[in-house]
GULUMTOR-767020 format. One record per residue: y, x, z of N, C-alpha, C in turn. Coordinates in Angstrom, 3 decimals, always signed. Layout:
BEGIN
R_Y_X_Z_Y_X_Z_Y_X_Z
...
This chain:
BEGIN
R_+75.099_+123.675_+119.784_+75.913_+124.248_+118.713_+75.852_+123.372_+117.457
R_+74.660_+122.851_+117.157_+74.506_+121.997_+115.993_+75.338_+120.733_+116.163
R_+75.305_+120.133_+117.360_+76.083_+118.936_+117.625_+77.575_+119.231_+117.517
R_+77.983_+120.403_+117.945_+79.384_+120.805_+117.837_+79.809_+120.854_+116.374
R_+78.962_+121.403_+115.522_+79.262_+121.458_+114.091_+79.374_+120.059_+113.504
R_+78.555_+119.136_+113.999_+78.620_+117.759_+113.517_+79.953_+117.109_+113.881
R_+80.462_+117.398_+115.067_+81.757_+116.850_+115.462_+82.873_+117.451_+114.605
R_+82.748_+118.731_+114.266_+83.720_+119.354_+113.376_+83.664_+118.697_+111.999
R_+82.455_+118.438_+111.513_+82.289_+117.765_+110.228_+82.941_+116.393_+110.242
R_+82.892_+115.733_+111.386_+83.473_+114.400_+111.529_+84.980_+114.411_+111.302
R_+85.622_+115.543_+111.471_+87.078_+115.643_+111.285_+87.463_+115.900_+109.828
R_+86.488_+116.027_+108.926_+86.733_+116.325_+107.509_+87.668_+117.532_+107.360
R_+87.242_+118.702_+107.817_+88.144_+119.863_+107.824_+88.652_+120.271_+106.455
R_+87.834_+120.159_+105.419_+88.305_+120.561_+104.087_+89.396_+119.619_+103.581
R_+89.188_+118.320_+103.776_+90.189_+117.349_+103.343_+91.465_+117.483_+104.156
R_+91.324_+117.635_+105.469_+92.503_+117.678_+106.328_+93.228_+119.018_+106.292
R_+92.614_+120.017_+105.679_+93.362_+121.261_+105.472_+94.565_+121.010_+104.572
R_+94.455_+119.997_+103.695_+95.580_+119.627_+102.844_+96.741_+119.104_+103.688
R_+96.427_+118.269_+104.688_+97.468_+117.737_+105.568_+98.167_+118.865_+106.324
R_+97.383_+119.826_+106.785_+97.951_+120.946_+107.552_+98.830_+121.820_+106.667
R_+98.347_+122.125_+105.467_+99.103_+122.998_+104.564_+100.391_+122.333_+104.081
R_+100.335_+121.028_+103.801_+101.550_+120.352_+103.345_+102.534_+120.152_+104.497
R_+102.025_+120.006_+105.719_+102.910_+119.972_+106.883_+103.624_+121.312_+107.033
R_+102.867_+122.384_+106.875_+103.446_+123.732_+106.923_+104.517_+123.899_+105.853
R_+104.222_+123.408_+104.645_+105.187_+123.519_+103.550_+106.464_+122.747_+103.869
R_+106.303_+121.532_+104.389_+107.469_+120.738_+104.751_+108.290_+121.398_+105.834
R_+107.629_+121.985_+106.818_+108.330_+122.664_+107.911_+109.089_+123.888_+107.388
R_+108.421_+124.645_+106.541_+109.059_+125.856_+106.011_+110.269_+125.510_+105.149
R_+110.126_+124.496_+104.303_+111.237_+124.115_+103.438_+112.403_+123.537_+104.237
R_+112.111_+122.957_+105.388_+113.155_+122.380_+106.221_+113.756_+123.364_+107.214
R_+113.228_+124.578_+107.267_+113.695_+125.577_+108.233_+114.700_+126.527_+107.598
R_+115.916_+126.482_+108.066_+116.914_+127.460_+107.654_+118.005_+127.509_+108.717
R_+118.531_+128.679_+109.016_+118.262_+129.958_+108.336_+116.968_+130.631_+108.778
R_+116.384_+130.204_+109.911_+115.158_+130.842_+110.398_+114.169_+129.772_+110.830
R_+112.913_+130.176_+111.012_+111.852_+129.242_+111.352_+111.449_+129.419_+112.814
R_+111.401_+128.318_+113.557_+110.977_+128.326_+114.952_+109.448_+128.321_+114.992
R_+108.856_+129.455_+115.275_+107.399_+129.580_+115.180_+106.671_+128.775_+116.248
R_+107.234_+128.690_+117.442_+106.590_+127.899_+118.491_+106.603_+126.418_+118.120
R_+107.718_+125.966_+117.583_+107.802_+124.579_+117.130_+106.808_+124.322_+116.003
R_+106.655_+125.293_+115.109_+105.688_+125.174_+114.023_+104.277_+125.062_+114.580
R_+103.949_+125.880_+115.577_+102.615_+125.857_+116.165_+102.289_+124.475_+116.728
R_+103.204_+123.902_+117.497_+102.964_+122.580_+118.084_+102.918_+121.503_+116.994
R_+103.722_+121.674_+115.959_+103.694_+120.708_+114.848_+102.336_+120.705_+114.167
R_+101.801_+121.885_+113.912_+100.501_+121.981_+113.254_+99.375_+121.493_+114.162
R_+99.464_+121.809_+115.461_+98.444_+121.330_+116.400_+98.440_+119.804_+116.470
R_+99.630_+119.224_+116.599_+99.721_+117.778_+116.683_+99.251_+117.089_+115.417
R_+99.662_+117.624_+114.275_+99.253_+117.057_+112.994_+97.745_+117.157_+112.810
R_+97.183_+118.281_+113.209_+95.730_+118.460_+113.114_+95.000_+117.425_+113.951
R_+95.491_+117.172_+115.169_+94.861_+116.178_+116.030_+94.891_+114.796_+115.422
R_+96.037_+114.390_+114.901_+96.163_+113.063_+114.300_+95.286_+112.949_+113.054
R_+95.323_+113.960_+112.186_+94.530_+113.926_+110.959_+93.031_+113.907_+111.258
R_+92.611_+114.708_+112.231_+91.191_+114.738_+112.605_+90.767_+113.411_+113.215
R_+91.642_+112.828_+114.026_+91.338_+111.526_+114.612_+91.197_+110.453_+113.557
R_+92.085_+110.479_+112.565_+91.999_+109.527_+111.454_+90.654_+109.636_+110.741
R_+90.238_+110.870_+110.490_+88.979_+111.090_+109.772_+87.790_+110.559_+110.558
R_+87.771_+110.818_+111.854_+86.659_+110.366_+112.684_+86.613_+108.843_+112.761
R_+87.768_+108.212_+112.941_+87.816_+106.751_+113.035_+87.489_+106.099_+111.699
R_+87.875_+106.742_+110.615_+87.520_+106.239_+109.290_+86.010_+106.225_+109.091
R_+85.340_+107.317_+109.467_+83.881_+107.378_+109.317_+83.185_+106.433_+110.292
R_+83.755_+106.265_+111.486_+83.191_+105.305_+112.437_+83.217_+103.893_+111.852
R_+84.280_+103.565_+111.139_+84.427_+102.228_+110.563_+83.547_+102.022_+109.339
R_+83.202_+103.111_+108.636_+82.511_+102.983_+107.354_+81.084_+103.500_+107.383
R_+80.476_+103.533_+108.553_+79.133_+104.109_+108.652_+78.127_+103.364_+107.775
R_+78.223_+102.046_+107.694_+77.275_+101.278_+106.880_+77.440_+101.613_+105.399
R_+78.689_+101.692_+104.955_+78.953_+102.019_+103.555_+78.559_+103.453_+103.234
R_+78.843_+104.372_+104.147_+78.490_+105.772_+103.927_+76.983_+105.965_+103.796
R_+76.227_+105.139_+104.495_+74.762_+105.263_+104.449_+74.197_+104.881_+103.087
R_+74.984_+104.173_+102.276_+74.511_+103.747_+100.957_+74.996_+104.648_+99.827
R_+75.829_+105.623_+100.154_+76.368_+106.508_+99.126_+75.688_+107.873_+99.175
R_+75.304_+108.361_+98.008_+74.591_+109.627_+97.948_+75.369_+110.798_+98.525
R_+76.678_+110.821_+98.296_+77.470_+111.970_+98.747_+77.876_+111.886_+100.205
R_+77.613_+110.755_+100.870_+78.033_+110.599_+102.265_+76.900_+110.250_+103.232
R_+75.720_+109.955_+102.720_+74.649_+109.470_+103.598_+74.134_+110.531_+104.573
R_+74.447_+111.799_+104.310_+74.009_+112.865_+105.216_+75.074_+113.243_+106.237
R_+76.172_+112.499_+106.276_+77.199_+112.751_+107.282_+76.634_+112.493_+108.685
R_+77.282_+113.008_+109.726_+76.736_+112.893_+111.086_+76.442_+111.471_+111.557
R_+77.291_+110.503_+111.198_+77.071_+109.130_+111.660_+75.932_+108.424_+110.922
R_+75.926_+108.371_+109.578_+74.822_+107.697_+108.889_+73.459_+108.323_+109.172
R_+73.450_+109.649_+109.391_+72.175_+110.327_+109.652_+71.732_+110.204_+111.103
R_+72.597_+109.671_+111.954_+72.240_+109.446_+113.363_+72.418_+110.647_+114.264
R_+73.042_+111.707_+113.766_+73.222_+112.902_+114.595_+74.330_+112.700_+115.636
R_+75.239_+111.776_+115.349_+76.280_+111.395_+116.299_+76.276_+109.878_+116.405
R_+76.404_+109.360_+117.609_+76.378_+107.910_+117.802_+77.737_+107.302_+117.486
R_+77.749_+105.996_+117.226_+78.992_+105.297_+116.915_+80.009_+105.373_+118.063
R_+79.613_+105.130_+119.321_+80.590_+105.266_+120.415_+81.145_+106.679_+120.549
R_+80.306_+107.681_+120.340_+80.781_+109.062_+120.407_+81.860_+109.319_+119.360
R_+81.626_+108.857_+118.145_+82.592_+109.049_+117.066_+83.888_+108.307_+117.354
R_+83.775_+107.086_+117.867_+84.964_+106.279_+118.151_+85.853_+106.956_+119.190
R_+85.267_+107.348_+120.316_+86.071_+107.947_+121.380_+86.566_+109.344_+121.021
R_+85.778_+110.050_+120.221_+86.214_+111.349_+119.721_+87.479_+111.182_+118.878
R_+87.466_+110.185_+117.990_+88.634_+109.921_+117.153_+89.831_+109.462_+117.962
R_+89.609_+108.614_+118.961_+90.698_+108.123_+119.810_+91.343_+109.273_+120.592
R_+90.516_+110.112_+121.203_+91.028_+111.229_+122.005_+91.827_+112.202_+121.136
R_+91.304_+112.538_+119.955_+92.023_+113.451_+119.061_+93.362_+112.865_+118.639
R_+93.365_+111.582_+118.298_+94.595_+110.931_+117.846_+95.649_+110.914_+118.945
R_+95.237_+110.531_+120.154_+96.172_+110.477_+121.275_+96.694_+111.873_+121.606
R_+95.790_+112.855_+121.622_+96.202_+114.232_+121.923_+97.219_+114.729_+120.905
R_+96.970_+114.441_+119.628_+97.908_+114.854_+118.591_+99.269_+114.207_+118.757
R_+99.271_+112.912_+119.064_+100.531_+112.191_+119.255_+101.295_+112.699_+120.478
R_+100.585_+112.977_+121.549_+101.236_+113.490_+122.765_+101.894_+114.837_+122.499
R_+101.191_+115.716_+121.792_+101.754_+117.033_+121.458_+103.011_+116.874_+120.607
R_+102.942_+116.014_+119.608_+104.094_+115.824_+118.727_+105.286_+115.244_+119.480
R_+105.019_+114.299_+120.362_+106.114_+113.640_+121.085_+106.756_+114.564_+122.116
R_+105.922_+115.258_+122.882_+106.449_+116.073_+123.979_+106.933_+117.449_+123.540
R_+106.275_+118.046_+122.553_+106.569_+119.431_+122.198_+107.331_+119.586_+120.880
R_+107.392_+118.547_+120.065_+108.115_+118.647_+118.790_+109.350_+117.753_+118.856
R_+109.197_+116.481_+118.487_+110.276_+115.505_+118.670_+109.732_+114.101_+118.418
R_+110.392_+113.082_+118.953_+109.898_+111.711_+118.808_+109.791_+111.245_+117.355
R_+110.690_+111.710_+116.481_+110.641_+111.297_+115.079_+109.347_+111.750_+114.417
R_+108.971_+112.994_+114.648_+107.722_+113.508_+114.073_+106.519_+112.762_+114.636
R_+106.552_+112.448_+115.932_+105.474_+111.678_+116.553_+105.396_+110.282_+115.941
R_+106.545_+109.679_+115.665_+106.568_+108.350_+115.045_+105.954_+108.391_+113.651
R_+106.288_+109.415_+112.888_+105.700_+109.564_+111.557_+104.194_+109.762_+111.642
R_+103.753_+110.537_+112.644_+102.318_+110.710_+112.849_+101.641_+109.399_+113.179
R_+102.310_+108.578_+113.989_+101.765_+107.259_+114.335_+101.699_+106.366_+113.101
R_+102.719_+106.442_+112.251_+102.708_+105.671_+111.005_+101.533_+106.077_+110.122
R_+101.276_+107.378_+110.039_+100.147_+107.865_+109.249_+98.835_+107.359_+109.835
R_+98.713_+107.417_+111.148_+97.491_+106.980_+111.826_+97.234_+105.491_+111.600
R_+98.244_+104.685_+111.837_+98.082_+103.233_+111.707_+97.830_+102.828_+110.258
R_+98.596_+103.393_+109.329_+98.416_+103.017_+107.924_+97.050_+103.438_+107.396
R_+96.511_+104.534_+107.917_+95.202_+105.015_+107.458_+94.059_+104.210_+108.072
R_+94.116_+104.029_+109.386_+92.992_+103.406_+110.100_+93.056_+101.887_+110.046
R_+94.241_+101.326_+110.230_+94.371_+99.875_+110.350_+94.491_+99.189_+108.990
R_+95.136_+99.858_+108.026_+95.362_+99.214_+106.727_+94.456_+99.765_+105.633
R_+94.492_+101.075_+105.401_+93.729_+101.650_+104.292_+92.219_+101.483_+104.457
R_+91.697_+101.827_+105.613_+90.243_+101.816_+105.806_+89.631_+100.435_+105.584
R_+90.139_+99.352_+106.205_+89.556_+98.039_+105.915_+89.825_+97.554_+104.500
R_+90.972_+97.958_+103.917_+91.314_+97.512_+102.575_+90.366_+98.084_+101.532
R_+89.736_+99.218_+101.830_+88.776_+99.807_+100.895_+87.630_+98.851_+100.579
R_+87.335_+97.945_+101.500_+86.237_+96.994_+101.307_+86.694_+95.708_+100.626
R_+88.013_+95.611_+100.364_+88.571_+94.351_+99.872_+89.222_+94.475_+98.506
R_+89.998_+95.538_+98.289_+90.836_+95.605_+97.092_+90.959_+97.035_+96.569
R_+91.131_+97.131_+95.246_+91.361_+98.437_+94.624_+92.740_+98.986_+94.964
R_+93.601_+98.144_+95.522_+94.928_+98.610_+95.951_+94.841_+99.571_+97.133
R_+93.659_+99.733_+97.688_+93.483_+100.642_+98.821_+93.919_+102.062_+98.463
R_+93.760_+102.450_+97.196_+94.143_+103.799_+96.792_+95.645_+104.014_+96.942
R_+96.426_+103.002_+96.559_+97.878_+103.090_+96.697_+98.267_+103.127_+98.171
R_+97.647_+102.251_+98.969_+97.938_+102.209_+100.406_+97.517_+103.509_+101.070
R_+96.366_+104.046_+100.688_+95.871_+105.282_+101.282_+96.710_+106.487_+100.942
R_+97.458_+106.408_+99.829_+98.325_+107.524_+99.454_+99.527_+107.645_+100.385
R_+99.851_+106.569_+101.112_+101.000_+106.610_+102.025_+100.741_+107.555_+103.200
R_+99.669_+107.347_+103.998_+99.419_+108.315_+105.072_+99.129_+109.710_+104.547
R_+98.556_+109.803_+103.352_+98.290_+111.112_+102.771_+99.540_+111.875_+102.403
R_+100.650_+111.143_+102.191_+101.899_+111.785_+101.792_+102.843_+112.036_+102.960
R_+102.507_+111.553_+104.144_+103.392_+111.694_+105.301_+103.431_+113.111_+105.883
R_+102.358_+113.913_+105.865_+102.410_+115.238_+106.502_+103.579_+116.135_+106.109
R_+103.938_+116.298_+104.810_+105.095_+117.155_+104.534_+106.400_+116.574_+105.086
R_+106.469_+115.250_+105.161_+107.637_+114.604_+105.764_+107.679_+114.887_+107.263
R_+106.505_+114.937_+107.889_+106.423_+115.305_+109.304_+106.889_+116.740_+109.515
R_+106.465_+117.633_+108.628_+106.894_+119.023_+108.735_+108.400_+119.153_+108.602
R_+108.972_+118.412_+107.645_+110.423_+118.437_+107.459_+111.132_+117.899_+108.704
R_+110.643_+116.772_+109.240_+111.263_+116.158_+110.426_+111.143_+117.069_+111.642
R_+110.036_+117.796_+111.740_+109.850_+118.703_+112.868_+110.855_+119.849_+112.830
R_+111.180_+120.312_+111.633_+112.129_+121.416_+111.495_+113.575_+120.944_+111.552
R_+113.836_+119.766_+110.979_+115.206_+119.279_+110.836_+115.644_+118.318_+111.948
R_+114.666_+117.725_+112.647_+114.937_+116.703_+113.658_+115.600_+115.466_+113.031
R_+115.414_+115.290_+111.748_+115.930_+114.121_+111.041_+115.256_+114.039_+109.673
R_+115.396_+112.886_+109.028_+114.902_+112.733_+107.667_+116.081_+112.840_+106.708
R_+115.799_+113.207_+105.492_+116.836_+113.319_+104.480_+116.202_+113.200_+103.110
R_+117.002_+113.173_+102.051_+116.442_+113.037_+100.699_+115.460_+114.144_+100.342
R_+115.706_+115.353_+100.851_+114.787_+116.459_+100.542_+113.401_+116.214_+101.135
R_+113.360_+115.705_+102.356_+112.072_+115.391_+102.971_+111.337_+114.302_+102.221
R_+112.083_+113.290_+101.767_+111.450_+112.204_+101.015_+110.965_+112.669_+99.649
R_+111.629_+113.660_+99.072_+111.136_+114.227_+97.818_+109.738_+114.807_+98.009
R_+109.539_+115.531_+99.102_+108.215_+116.088_+99.397_+107.187_+114.970_+99.569
R_+107.592_+113.894_+100.235_+106.702_+112.733_+100.406_+106.274_+112.181_+99.050
R_+107.237_+111.965_+98.157_+106.910_+111.335_+96.879_+106.123_+112.264_+95.962
R_+106.340_+113.562_+96.070_+105.505_+114.492_+95.295_+104.050_+114.324_+95.685
R_+103.784_+114.316_+96.976_+102.399_+114.207_+97.424_+101.829_+112.820_+97.152
R_+102.648_+111.790_+97.314_+102.183_+110.421_+97.042_+101.729_+110.290_+95.594
R_+102.583_+110.701_+94.661_+102.261_+110.552_+93.248_+101.119_+111.472_+92.830
R_+101.046_+112.657_+93.405_+99.954_+113.585_+93.087_+98.596_+112.985_+93.438
R_+98.542_+112.268_+94.558_+97.264_+111.743_+95.017_+96.642_+110.732_+94.054
R_+97.476_+110.009_+93.328_+96.938_+108.915_+92.512_+96.027_+109.395_+91.384
R_+96.462_+110.288_+90.482_+95.513_+110.783_+89.480_+94.330_+111.525_+90.124
R_+94.611_+112.232_+91.218_+93.556_+112.967_+91.921_+92.444_+112.027_+92.369
R_+92.813_+110.933_+93.038_+91.802_+110.015_+93.559_+91.235_+109.098_+92.479
R_+92.006_+108.822_+91.441_+91.446_+108.066_+90.317_+90.350_+108.872_+89.625
R_+90.555_+110.180_+89.530_+89.518_+111.047_+88.955_+88.270_+111.042_+89.823
R_+88.447_+111.138_+91.142_+87.304_+111.094_+92.053_+86.580_+109.757_+91.925
R_+87.361_+108.681_+91.851_+86.763_+107.358_+91.717_+85.916_+107.236_+90.463
R_+86.379_+107.839_+89.359_+85.621_+107.761_+88.118_+84.351_+108.603_+88.197
R_+84.429_+109.756_+88.839_+83.252_+110.625_+88.982_+82.172_+109.941_+89.824
R_+82.582_+109.279_+90.905_+81.626_+108.696_+91.856_+81.601_+107.167_+91.798
R_+81.926_+106.594_+90.643_+82.036_+105.137_+90.571_+80.713_+104.428_+90.874
R_+79.595_+105.030_+90.511_+78.300_+104.403_+90.815_+78.038_+104.401_+92.312
R_+78.414_+105.484_+92.984_+78.280_+105.563_+94.435_+79.147_+104.510_+95.118
R_+80.389_+104.384_+94.657_+81.289_+103.392_+95.245_+80.771_+101.975_+95.022
R_+80.180_+101.739_+93.870_+79.625_+100.416_+93.578_+78.462_+100.100_+94.508
R_+77.590_+101.076_+94.768_+76.464_+100.860_+95.683_+76.942_+100.554_+97.101
R_+78.053_+101.186_+97.482_+78.579_+100.980_+98.833_+79.354_+99.676_+98.960
R_+79.678_+99.059_+97.826_+80.431_+97.809_+97.871_+81.937_+97.992_+97.929
R_+82.423_+99.200_+97.573_+83.860_+99.446_+97.561_+84.425_+99.016_+96.202
R_+85.350_+98.069_+96.167_+85.907_+97.613_+94.885_+86.995_+98.550_+94.360
R_+86.638_+99.810_+94.164_+87.595_+100.777_+93.635_+87.933_+100.412_+92.190
R_+89.077_+100.892_+91.713_+89.496_+100.577_+90.350_+88.438_+100.999_+89.343
R_+87.818_+102.145_+89.558_+86.797_+102.624_+88.624_+85.577_+101.705_+88.591
R_+85.314_+101.005_+89.686_+84.191_+100.061_+89.743_+84.549_+98.783_+89.002
R_+85.788_+98.312_+89.183_+86.238_+97.077_+88.545_+86.613_+97.285_+87.078
R_+86.709_+98.525_+86.662_+87.149_+98.885_+85.313_+86.082_+99.747_+84.650
R_+84.911_+99.158_+84.339_+83.774_+99.957_+83.869_+84.030_+100.724_+82.570
R_+84.945_+100.247_+81.731_+85.228_+100.948_+80.481_+86.279_+102.044_+80.658
R_+86.966_+102.039_+81.785_+87.884_+103.120_+82.100_+89.265_+103.017_+81.498
R_+89.587_+101.889_+80.842_+90.902_+101.775_+80.203_+92.035_+101.835_+81.233
R_+91.943_+101.009_+82.260_+93.003_+100.947_+83.264_+93.053_+102.226_+84.087
R_+91.890_+102.756_+84.437_+91.828_+103.997_+85.210_+92.553_+105.124_+84.485
R_+92.278_+105.264_+83.188_+92.919_+106.318_+82.407_+94.413_+106.109_+82.274
R_+94.824_+104.879_+81.990_+96.242_+104.591_+81.826_+97.015_+104.814_+83.118
R_+96.431_+104.411_+84.226_+97.107_+104.605_+85.509_+97.208_+106.087_+85.845
R_+96.209_+106.862_+85.481_+96.270_+108.311_+85.712_+97.439_+108.920_+84.945
R_+97.590_+108.516_+83.694_+98.704_+109.024_+82.882_+100.037_+108.563_+83.464
R_+100.108_+107.300_+83.864_+101.353_+106.746_+84.413_+101.812_+107.536_+85.634
R_+100.900_+107.769_+86.573_+101.287_+108.473_+87.803_+101.585_+109.945_+87.538
R_+100.853_+110.565_+86.624_+101.139_+111.966_+86.289_+102.511_+112.095_+85.635
R_+102.872_+111.123_+84.793_+104.189_+111.150_+84.159_+105.295_+110.861_+85.172
R_+105.018_+110.006_+86.136_+106.002_+109.726_+87.188_+106.204_+110.945_+88.080
R_+105.124_+111.689_+88.313_+105.206_+112.885_+89.143_+106.041_+113.974_+88.496
R_+105.996_+114.072_+87.179_+106.663_+115.160_+86.457_+108.146_+115.291_+86.830
R_+108.975_+114.247_+86.713_+110.386_+114.416_+87.090_+110.607_+114.535_+88.594
R_+109.770_+113.850_+89.377_+109.933_+113.908_+90.833_+109.691_+115.323_+91.344
R_+108.719_+116.011_+90.758_+108.413_+117.374_+91.192_+109.516_+118.365_+90.828
R_+110.436_+117.964_+89.968_+111.564_+118.830_+89.612_+112.752_+118.655_+90.556
R_+112.719_+117.607_+91.385_+113.854_+117.301_+92.251_+114.180_+118.382_+93.288
R_+113.201_+119.149_+93.806_+113.594_+120.224_+94.724_+114.626_+121.177_+94.128
R_+114.555_+121.418_+92.834_+115.566_+122.262_+92.191_+116.901_+121.537_+92.124
R_+116.867_+120.228_+91.856_+118.095_+119.437_+91.798_+118.817_+119.429_+93.141
R_+118.048_+119.305_+94.226_+118.632_+119.288_+95.570_+118.894_+120.699_+96.110
R_+118.699_+121.690_+95.251_+118.940_+123.087_+95.613_+118.090_+123.523_+96.811
R_+116.881_+122.997_+96.863_+115.897_+123.491_+97.805_+115.261_+124.763_+97.248
R_+115.246_+124.863_+95.911_+114.618_+125.989_+95.225_+115.543_+126.493_+94.119
R_+115.143_+127.624_+93.550_+115.859_+128.188_+92.421_+115.248_+127.750_+91.102
R_+115.722_+128.319_+89.985_+115.267_+127.904_+88.650_+113.818_+128.274_+88.337
R_+113.297_+129.312_+88.979_+111.902_+129.697_+88.721_+110.970_+128.541_+89.056
R_+111.212_+127.907_+90.197_+110.399_+126.745_+90.581_+110.501_+125.654_+89.524
R_+111.700_+125.381_+89.044_+111.912_+124.305_+88.065_+110.998_+124.474_+86.859
R_+110.982_+125.674_+86.283_+110.224_+125.882_+85.050_+108.713_+125.874_+85.301
R_+108.298_+126.421_+86.421_+106.859_+126.405_+86.722_+106.405_+124.981_+87.046
R_+107.223_+124.225_+87.804_+106.886_+122.832_+88.100_+106.812_+122.011_+86.812
R_+107.698_+122.301_+85.869_+107.671_+121.594_+84.587_+106.374_+121.875_+83.839
R_+105.965_+123.140_+83.776_+104.726_+123.496_+83.072_+103.511_+122.885_+83.763
R_+103.483_+122.943_+85.109_+102.373_+122.338_+85.838_+102.326_+120.830_+85.616
R_+103.496_+120.204_+85.619_+103.550_+118.764_+85.409_+103.049_+118.360_+84.034
R_+103.420_+119.119_+83.019_+102.939_+118.834_+81.671_+101.420_+119.009_+81.592
R_+100.901_+120.000_+82.309_+99.456_+120.186_+82.360_+98.761_+119.005_+83.013
R_+99.371_+118.472_+84.069_+98.811_+117.310_+84.767_+98.767_+116.099_+83.834
R_+99.845_+115.900_+83.092_+99.884_+114.801_+82.128_+98.808_+114.984_+81.058
R_+98.638_+116.212_+80.608_+97.643_+116.500_+79.570_+96.232_+116.156_+80.041
R_+95.865_+116.605_+81.233_+94.516_+116.327_+81.734_+94.317_+114.843_+82.028
R_+95.368_+114.166_+82.448_+95.285_+112.716_+82.654_+95.094_+112.004_+81.316
R_+95.794_+112.499_+80.291_+95.652_+111.927_+78.948_+94.227_+112.103_+78.425
R_+93.613_+113.249_+78.697_+92.235_+113.468_+78.264_+91.287_+112.450_+78.898
R_+91.501_+112.163_+80.203_+90.675_+111.150_+80.857_+90.905_+109.790_+80.225
R_+92.170_+109.449_+79.957_+92.487_+108.151_+79.360_+91.885_+108.017_+77.964
R_+91.819_+109.125_+77.243_+91.319_+109.073_+75.866_+89.795_+109.043_+75.798
R_+89.137_+109.897_+76.579_+87.686_+110.052_+76.439_+86.890_+109.285_+77.498
R_+87.461_+109.122_+78.673_+86.852_+108.303_+79.740_+85.454_+108.786_+80.124
R_+85.269_+110.086_+80.214_+83.973_+110.633_+80.598_+84.090_+111.343_+81.943
R_+82.958_+111.575_+82.563_+82.933_+112.295_+83.833_+83.456_+113.715_+83.638
R_+83.186_+114.284_+82.474_+83.660_+115.642_+82.189_+85.184_+115.709_+82.269
R_+85.860_+114.749_+81.647_+87.331_+114.734_+81.693_+87.837_+114.432_+83.097
R_+87.122_+113.575_+83.810_+87.515_+113.265_+85.191_+87.413_+114.508_+86.068
R_+86.361_+115.294_+85.872_+86.222_+116.539_+86.636_+87.307_+117.540_+86.253
R_+87.665_+117.564_+84.972_+88.744_+118.442_+84.548_+90.057_+118.079_+85.221
R_+90.350_+116.777_+85.291_+91.563_+116.315_+85.961_+91.511_+116.626_+87.450
R_+90.343_+116.427_+88.057_+90.190_+116.704_+89.482_+90.471_+118.179_+89.784
R_+89.852_+119.063_+89.022_+90.026_+120.488_+89.295_+91.445_+120.951_+89.000
R_+92.073_+120.371_+87.993_+93.464_+120.740_+87.748_+94.351_+120.258_+88.887
R_+94.051_+119.074_+89.410_+94.872_+118.521_+90.490_+94.821_+119.391_+91.745
R_+93.653_+119.922_+92.068_+93.566_+120.734_+93.281_+94.076_+122.155_+93.045
R_+94.331_+122.494_+91.786_+95.022_+123.747_+91.475_+96.531_+123.523_+91.465
R_+96.937_+122.383_+90.938_+98.357_+122.046_+90.792_+99.091_+122.068_+92.123
R_+98.570_+121.366_+93.125_+99.334_+121.163_+94.359_+99.602_+122.460_+95.126
R_+98.590_+123.283_+95.416_+98.904_+124.527_+96.131_+99.818_+125.448_+95.334
R_+99.639_+125.513_+94.017_+100.532_+126.346_+93.202_+101.970_+125.856_+93.291
R_+102.143_+124.523_+93.224_+103.484_+123.954_+93.284_+104.176_+124.312_+94.598
R_+103.458_+124.149_+95.718_+104.066_+124.410_+97.015_+104.260_+125.909_+97.266
R_+103.370_+126.728_+96.755_+103.535_+128.182_+96.896_+104.788_+128.649_+96.161
R_+104.953_+128.176_+94.915_+106.123_+128.560_+94.135_+107.393_+128.002_+94.794
R_+107.299_+126.780_+95.312_+108.432_+126.169_+95.996_+108.867_+127.036_+97.188
R_+107.876_+127.499_+97.956_+108.194_+128.331_+99.125_+108.743_+129.692_+98.711
R_+108.146_+130.300_+97.686_+108.588_+131.627_+97.246_+109.978_+131.590_+96.607
R_+110.325_+130.467_+96.005_+111.611_+130.355_+95.321_+112.612_+129.530_+96.142
R_+112.348_+129.410_+97.432_+113.249_+128.645_+98.312_+114.619_+129.296_+98.362
R_+115.646_+128.472_+98.333_+117.016_+128.965_+98.441_+117.443_+128.976_+99.913
């Protein structure tokens, strides 16, 4: 039972719950006049498999770095509770299973998007974390694909509305992860990850980039109302949430302390579910 829990931990369930929820949001927003529940079930199962596989393969690749970081050294791989081959094949099997479900039970387009998320996360983002601070931008791509997958699963095609959901999540991730980077910059430095917060010890660039992405997110998050995906209630709430995001990003840029970074982090994880809940409730 303990080993089973370790394998579950390897899938990063808390982090990947975001992928599942945003996939659900994309599917719901793309479903009209009614929602195909069986199709939704297979979409969520397939997405879960791919996301869990990504997480396992990411930890398999970064076991040495994780062993040097305080917040990750107790994970199943660095602590030796799961072996490297076990983690590798676990990640491969989950990824393949997820892709097979998406291809056979949903549609090839959704499976292709899942494959894009898998490859961009494992092949590009994970190794880039050891090389360049641009890894955060690259990593935001697979992180933003799930709502697009949900839309494609419901619509059997891509469209501007689906891409709006992609860009909302892409831009949201940047201040979110910049805040995390600032909070754990000493840990990242010990692990040898050249994150922006490590290369920017005074925090000037980190703060400015947080403000830039929060300001870019503000108009993009209003586009669902423009495309008549939602009604006016969503527009005004998204505007208020967006202004709040800019405010907390500005506080980090101004003060550059862990306290402000934590404030931005907590606002970010409040912002996203509220935005999607209001979007769903005010769907046209």
